[in-house]
C-alpha positions in Angstrom: 9.2 20.6 8.3 12.8 19.9 7.4 13.8 23.2 9.0 12.1 22.3 12.3 13.7 18.9 12.3 17.2 20.5 12.2 16.5 23.8 14.1 17.8 23.1 17.7 15.8 24.4 20.6 17.4 24.4 24.1 14.9 24.0 26.9 16.1 25.7 30.0 14.1 24.1 32.8 14.3 24.7 36.6 13.0 21.9 38.8 12.2 23.2 42.3 11.9 20.4 44.9 11.8 20.6 48.7 13.1 17.0 48.9 16.3 17.9 47.0 19.3 17.6 49.3 21.0 21.0 50.0 24.2 19.9 48.4 22.5 19.7 45.0 20.9 23.1 45.0 21.7 24.7 41.6 23.0 21.3 40.3 22.8 21.4 36.5 22.2 18.6 34.0 22.5 18.6 30.2 19.9 16.1 28.9 19.7 14.9 25.4 17.8 11.9 23.9 16.8 10.4 20.6 19.7 11.7 18.5 19.2 8.9 16.0 20.8 10.0 12.6 21.6 13.6 13.5 25.0 15.2 14.0 24.9 17.2 17.2 25.4 20.9 16.4 28.5 22.2 18.1 27.2 25.8 18.0 24.2 24.7 20.0 26.4 23.2 22.8 28.8 26.2 22.7 25.9 28.6 23.2 25.2 27.1 26.6 26.8 29.4 29.2 25.5 27.5 32.3 27.8 25.4 34.4 27.0 21.8 33.5 27.6 19.2 36.3 26.7 16.0 34.4 25.5 14.9 30.9 22.7 12.4 30.4 22.0 10.6 27.2 18.4 9.3 27.3 18.6 6.5 24.8 18.5 6.2 21.0 22.0 7.6 20.7 22.0 6.1 17.3 20.0 3.8 15.0 20.4 1.1 12.4 22.5 2.2 9.5 24.3 5.1 11.2 28.1 5.0 10.9 29.7 4.3 14.2 32.1 7.2 13.6 29.2 9.6 13.6 28.1 8.3 17.0 31.6 8.6 18.3 31.8 12.2 17.0 28.5 13.0 18.8 29.9 11.6 22.1 33.0 13.6 21.8 31.0 16.8 21.3 29.2 16.0 24.5 32.5 15.9 26.3 33.1 19.6 25.9 32.2 20.2 29.6 34.6 17.6 30.8 31.9 16.2 33.0 30.7 12.6 33.6 28.4 11.3 30.9 25.6 8.7 31.7 23.7 6.6 29.2 20.5 4.5 29.1 19.7 2.2 26.3 16.9 3.0 23.8 15.1 0.6 21.4 17.0 1.9 18.4 20.4 1.4 20.1 19.4 -2.3 20.5 18.2 -2.4 16.9 21.5 -1.2 15.6 24.7 -3.0 16.5 24.6 -3.0 20.3 28.0 -4.7 20.7 29.7 -1.9 18.8 27.8 0.7 20.7 28.6 -1.0 24.1 32.3 -1.2 23.3 32.4 2.5 22.1 30.7 3.7 25.3 33.3 1.8 27.4 36.2 3.2 25.4 34.8 6.7 25.8 34.3 6.2 29.6 30.5 6.7 29.4 28.7 5.2 32.4 26.0 2.8 31.2 23.0 2.5 33.5 20.9 -0.6 32.6 18.8 -1.6 35.7 21.6 -0.1 37.7 22.6 3.1 39.5 25.3 5.6 40.2 25.6 7.7 43.3 26.8 11.3 43.0 28.2 12.8 46.2 28.1 16.5 46.8 30.8 18.5 48.5 28.9 18.4 51.8 28.4 14.7 51.6 24.8 14.7 50.3 24.0 11.9 47.8 21.9 11.9 44.7 21.3 8.6 43.0 21.0 8.2 39.2 18.7 5.2 38.6 18.8 3.9 35.1 16.3 1.4 33.6 17.0 -0.8 30.7 15.0 -0.4 27.5 11.7 -2.2 28.1 11.1 -3.1 24.4 14.0 -5.5 24.0 15.0 -5.9 27.6 13.1 -5.7 30.8 13.0 -2.6 33.0 13.5 -3.6 36.7 13.3 -0.8 39.2 14.1 -3.1 42.1 17.4 -4.1 40.5 18.1 -0.6 39.5 17.7 0.6 43.1 19.9 -2.1 44.6 22.8 -0.5 46.6 21.7 3.1 45.8 22.5 5.3 48.8 21.0 8.6 47.7 18.3 10.4 49.6 17.1 11.7 46.2 16.5 9.4 43.2 16.7 10.7 39.6 15.2 8.1 37.3 16.5 7.8 33.8 14.4 5.8 31.3 14.2 5.9 27.5 10.5 5.0 27.4 8.2 7.0 29.7 5.9 4.0 30.0 8.6 2.2 32.1 7.8 4.8 34.8 4.1 5.2 34.3 3.6 1.4 34.4 5.1 1.2 37.9 2.7 0.8 40.7 2.1 3.8 43.1 4.5 2.5 45.8 7.3 2.0 43.2 6.7 5.5 41.7 7.0 7.0 45.2 10.6 5.8 45.4 11.4 8.3 42.6 11.7 12.0 42.8 12.4 13.1 39.3 12.1 11.3 35.9 13.9 12.1 32.6 12.6 10.2 29.6 12.4 10.5 25.8 11.4 8.0 23.0 8.1 9.6 21.9 9.4 12.6 19.9 6.2 14.3 21.1 4.6 12.5 18.1 7.2 14.1 15.8 4.5 15.1 13.3 1.4 16.6 14.7 -1.5 17.6 12.4 -4.1 20.0 13.9 -2.6 19.1 17.3 -2.9 15.4 16.9 0.0 12.9 16.8 0.9 9.3 17.6 2.1 10.4 21.1 1.3 13.2 23.5 3.4 16.3 23.2 6.6 16.3 25.3 7.2 18.6 28.2 7.4 18.9 32.0 4.7 17.8 34.4 4.3 17.0 38.1 2.7 13.6 38.2 1.6 12.3 41.7 4.1 14.7 43.2 6.9 13.5 41.0 8.8 15.7 38.5 8.6 14.2 35.0 10.3 15.5 31.9 9.5 13.8 28.6 11.7 15.2 25.9 10.5 15.6 22.3 14.0 14.4 21.3 16.9 15.9 19.4 16.6 13.8 16.2 13.9 12.2 14.1 13.0 8.7 13.0 12.3 7.5 9.4 11.9 10.9 7.6 13.8 14.1 8.5 10.6 16.0 9.2 8.9 17.6 12.2 5.6 19.4 12.5 4.2 20.8 15.7 7.2 19.4 17.8 10.7 20.6 18.7 14.1 19.2 18.0 15.3 19.9 21.6 17.9 19.3 24.2 17.7 20.4 27.8 19.6 22.3 30.5 18.0 21.3 33.8 18.7 23.2 37.0 17.7 21.5 40.3 16.8 23.8 43.1 16.0 23.1 46.7 13.0 24.8 48.1 11.9 25.2 51.7 
């Protein structure tokens, strides 16, 4: 259980979508969530040979009691690709010292998406919008606010808690094309297949691509059983 909690798995996932703009064919995202107390393994990152275009931190970058220096070191390791880094808040980030985390993210030029968005423009002028929801446990997640001003023809929703997406009504969900979330750790400890949450993984839900990561770190005890300590390399592909 200790080994599984510290043995990194890289999930190489291809998301094929006919709605993806041509300019983002083969666009690659490194996605990591729920780092908590862990130190990101540099060897894991260095083993990734794919061309990374952006990095996304899906919340719970840290937790209460973690030295801010460790969080800073983790951020610096994620800078190895020299690509933009985007962050959404998790409940444990708010439970720590959010002012220090906020100031650290600003110093490190990390883009914070809290009911806000960031447009990414491809070389051919196509636009993909990153839509970031605030953490719905301590703040309120507002998709309408997050979408304001977004110009993309393709919306990639970032939320720490999957429930923030699943609780949307059908018309709201249809505004989104792909969802990246974390928070659940896949249950972290599953006995005979049963856990507090469903296993993580990729699914197509009502025609929308949804990835729920089982997370990189752990909460409370440094144990995992029946789940993976994972991060993700996601390749977006346009289909016809």
